[in-house]
C-alpha positions in Angstrom: 96.2 131.0 90.2 92.7 129.9 90.9 90.6 132.0 88.6 87.8 131.0 86.5 88.0 133.3 83.5 84.9 135.5 82.4 87.2 137.5 80.4 90.9 137.8 81.7 92.8 140.5 80.5 96.3 141.4 79.5 98.2 144.2 80.9 98.2 145.7 77.4 94.4 145.4 77.0 92.4 148.3 75.8 89.9 149.3 78.4 87.3 152.0 79.0 88.8 155.2 80.3 86.2 157.8 81.1 88.8 159.8 83.3 87.2 163.1 83.3 83.7 164.2 83.3 82.9 166.9 80.8 83.5 170.2 82.3 86.1 169.0 84.8 88.8 171.2 83.5 86.5 174.1 82.7 85.2 177.0 84.8 82.2 176.2 87.0 80.0 178.5 84.7 81.5 177.4 81.4 78.4 176.0 79.9 76.4 179.2 80.6 75.4 181.0 77.5 73.2 183.8 78.9 72.3 185.1 82.3 70.3 183.1 82.8 70.6 180.3 80.2 67.8 179.2 77.9 64.7 177.7 79.2 65.2 174.6 77.2 68.3 172.9 75.6 69.3 169.8 73.8 72.7 169.2 74.6 75.3 166.7 73.1 78.7 165.9 74.6 81.7 163.8 73.5 84.8 162.7 75.3 87.7 160.6 73.6 90.2 159.6 76.1 93.4 157.3 76.5 94.8 156.2 79.6 97.9 154.6 81.0 98.6 152.4 84.1 96.1 150.8 83.7 95.8 151.1 80.0 92.5 152.0 78.2 90.8 153.7 75.3 87.3 154.9 75.0 84.6 157.1 73.5 81.9 158.4 75.7 78.9 160.3 74.4 75.6 161.6 75.8 72.4 163.5 74.6 70.4 165.4 77.1 67.1 167.5 77.0 67.4 170.1 79.7 64.5 172.2 81.1 65.1 175.1 83.3 63.4 174.8 86.6 63.0 178.5 87.4 64.1 182.0 86.1 66.7 183.7 88.2 69.3 186.5 87.7 71.1 185.5 90.9 74.6 183.9 90.0 74.0 181.1 92.7 70.7 180.1 91.3 70.5 181.0 87.5 72.1 177.7 86.1 69.4 175.4 87.1 67.7 172.6 85.4 66.3 169.1 85.2 67.5 166.7 82.5 67.0 163.4 81.1 69.2 161.7 78.5 71.0 158.8 77.0 74.6 158.0 77.8 76.9 155.6 76.0 80.6 154.5 76.0 82.5 152.2 73.7 86.0 150.9 73.7 87.6 148.0 71.6 86.8 145.7 74.5 83.4 146.8 75.6 80.4 148.9 75.4 77.8 150.4 77.8 74.4 152.3 77.3 72.0 153.7 79.6 69.9 156.7 80.8 70.6 159.3 83.3 68.4 161.8 85.2 69.9 165.0 86.4 68.7 167.7 88.7 70.8 170.9 89.3 68.7 173.2 91.7 71.8 175.5 92.1 74.6 176.8 90.0 76.9 174.9 92.3 75.1 171.6 92.8 74.0 168.8 90.6 72.6 165.6 91.5 72.1 162.6 89.1 71.2 158.9 88.9 71.8 156.6 85.9 71.3 153.0 85.0 73.4 151.1 82.5 74.0 147.9 80.8 77.5 146.9 80.2 78.8 144.2 77.7 82.2 143.0 77.4 82.9 141.5 73.9 85.0 138.6 74.8 88.4 139.8 73.6 91.3 141.5 75.0 90.9 139.3 78.2 89.4 142.2 79.9 87.2 140.6 82.7 88.1 137.8 85.2 86.5 136.2 88.2 88.2 135.0 91.4 87.4 132.9 94.4 88.3 135.5 96.9 89.1 139.1 97.2 92.6 138.1 98.5 93.2 136.3 95.1 96.2 137.5 93.0 94.9 140.1 90.5 98.2 141.4 89.4 99.2 142.1 85.8 101.5 139.0 86.1 98.6 136.9 87.3 96.5 138.0 84.2 99.5 137.0 82.0 99.3 133.5 83.5 95.6 133.4 82.6 97.0 133.6 78.9 98.2 130.1 79.1 94.7 128.6 79.5 93.0 127.1 76.4 91.6 129.8 74.2 87.9 128.9 74.9 88.6 129.7 78.5 90.4 132.9 77.9 87.8 134.9 76.0 84.1 134.8 77.2 81.8 137.6 76.8 79.8 138.9 79.9 76.8 141.3 80.2 76.2 143.2 83.4 74.6 146.3 84.9 75.5 149.4 86.9 73.5 151.8 88.8 75.2 155.1 89.7 74.1 157.9 92.2 76.3 161.1 92.2 76.7 164.6 93.4 78.9 167.4 91.9 79.7 170.5 93.9 81.6 173.3 92.1 82.2 176.9 92.6 84.5 179.7 91.4 86.2 182.5 93.2 88.1 184.8 90.8 90.4 182.6 88.8 90.2 179.6 91.1 87.7 176.8 90.7 87.0 174.0 92.9 84.9 170.8 92.0 84.2 167.7 94.1 82.5 164.9 92.2 81.2 161.9 94.3 79.6 158.7 93.0 78.0 155.5 94.5 77.9 152.7 92.0 76.3 149.2 92.2 77.8 147.1 89.9 76.7 143.5 88.9 78.2 140.8 86.7 77.4 137.1 86.7 80.0 135.0 88.4 81.0 131.3 87.8 80.1 128.9 90.4 82.8 129.1 93.2 83.9 132.6 92.5 83.0 135.4 94.9 84.5 138.5 93.2 85.5 140.0 89.9 88.2 142.4 88.6 86.4 145.5 87.1 88.8 146.9 84.4 86.9 150.1 84.1 87.6 151.1 87.6 90.7 149.1 88.3 89.2 147.4 91.3 88.1 144.0 92.6 84.3 143.8 93.6 81.7 141.3 94.6 78.6 140.9 92.5 76.6 142.9 93.2 79.3 145.1 94.3 79.3 148.6 95.9 82.0 151.1 94.8 82.4 154.8 96.3 84.4 157.1 94.0 85.5 160.8 94.6 87.4 163.3 92.5 88.4 166.5 94.0 89.9 169.3 91.6 91.4 172.6 92.4 92.0 174.6 89.2 93.4 177.9 88.1 91.6 179.3 85.1 93.3 181.7 82.8 91.6 184.3 80.4 93.3 182.6 77.5 91.6 179.1 77.5 94.3 177.5 79.8 93.5 175.6 82.9 96.0 174.0 85.3 95.4 172.5 88.6 95.6 169.5 90.7 93.3 166.4 91.0 92.9 163.9 93.8 91.1 160.7 93.1 89.8 158.2 95.7 87.9 155.0 95.5 86.8 152.3 97.8 85.2 148.9 97.3 82.6 147.9 99.9 83.3 144.1 100.4 81.6 141.8 103.1 82.8 138.5 104.4 80.9 136.8 101.6 83.8 138.0 99.2 86.3 136.1 101.1 87.0 132.3 101.4 85.9 130.7 104.7 88.4 131.3 107.6 90.3 134.2 105.6 91.1 137.6 107.1 88.4 139.9 105.6 90.5 142.9 105.4 90.4 144.1 101.8 93.9 144.2 100.4 92.8 146.0 97.2 91.0 149.3 98.3 90.9 151.9 99.1 93.0 153.5 96.4 94.4 157.0 96.1 96.2 159.0 93.5 97.0 162.7 92.9 98.7 164.8 90.3 98.5 167.8 87.9 95.8 168.6 85.4 96.4 170.7 82.3 93.6 171.5 79.8 93.3 174.0 77.0 90.2 175.3 75.4 90.7 175.4 71.5 87.8 178.0 71.0 84.3 178.8 72.3 81.3 179.2 70.1 78.3 179.5 72.5 75.1 177.9 71.3 76.7 176.0 68.5 76.8 172.3 67.9 80.4 172.4 68.7 81.3 174.5 71.7 84.5 174.8 73.5 86.6 171.7 72.4 89.2 171.2 75.1 92.3 168.9 75.1 93.5 167.7 78.5 96.3 165.9 80.1 96.1 164.4 83.6 99.2 162.7 85.4 98.8 161.3 88.9 101.0 159.5 91.2 99.5 156.4 92.8 99.7 156.9 96.6 98.0 153.7 97.6 97.3 150.7 95.3 98.0 146.9 96.0 100.2 146.7 92.8 101.0 150.2 91.4 103.0 151.5 94.4 106.0 149.2 94.1 104.7 145.7 94.5 104.6 145.1 90.9 104.9 148.6 89.1 107.1 151.2 90.4 105.4 154.1 92.1 107.4 156.3 89.8 105.3 155.3 86.9 102.1 157.5 87.0 98.4 157.2 85.9 98.3 159.1 82.7 95.1 160.3 80.9 94.8 162.4 77.9 92.0 163.1 75.4 89.6 165.8 73.9 86.1 166.8 75.0 83.5 168.9 73.5 79.7 169.6 73.8 77.2 171.6 72.0 73.5 172.6 71.6 71.3 171.0 69.1 68.4 173.2 69.3 68.2 177.0 68.3 68.6 178.8 71.6 66.0 181.4 72.6 67.0 184.3 74.7 65.9 184.6 78.2 64.1 187.8 79.3 
């Protein structure tokens, strides 16, 4: 295998796993406190998650100052705000920190942009560079990187990510639908002669800078007793160019797009509106890989699902003032 290691990874490496956005398994209006909500809020959120196939573990947190844009008692308009905040994620292998701007002009629509700095610590062999997008990036190939001298196996790397996103969500009776779209621009330094890197966080091969499109679609049934069940479809596509392939190679990307689909179950433990700990929710997601270069039978059986489980919560850190 021709790979110059930035940080090669083992199949059992612990990686970042922000597998669900906060609110994913909750009603579209779960964070509303009043009709309408307060004019100003300081909102803290936390998500601790574990994933398998690929393996990962992470804690993500955010702190946002929200300002209501206008006062409305109409359901489609009342949950509106502009927000600016700090976002951070940490795992045993990496950390990322950044800022995010959110604009929600309607209850059903949120737009946002974020900028992050990402650092891989140089352990767990969690990042690697390759001479071509057609290079072997299977788990077995990463195992072979483990035979390299230690000083070539573990190298810290720092990069950046810009993300633009749009969330659309609505609820009709007990049925909620949410679509979350992201466009990410990710950059890491590549050794001379390499054209792509494997991003463990997204389980994808990218150029540097690389453009990645992601979309999650959820259809959920929301019970009156804190239980949510539904289905999630996840899709992502790396936008590669001829520069990410060796001269003379076929420039068809063998790694993406990827698809997976499966059931989601979440349970809200309790609800204390306006408190620092609001609606802690445990969740389990199990998805079948429908399309993946290595996870649909080439290396890992398609019967082995992508699994994610964790707990999410959020809360208000300022006293809430009732709206008129």
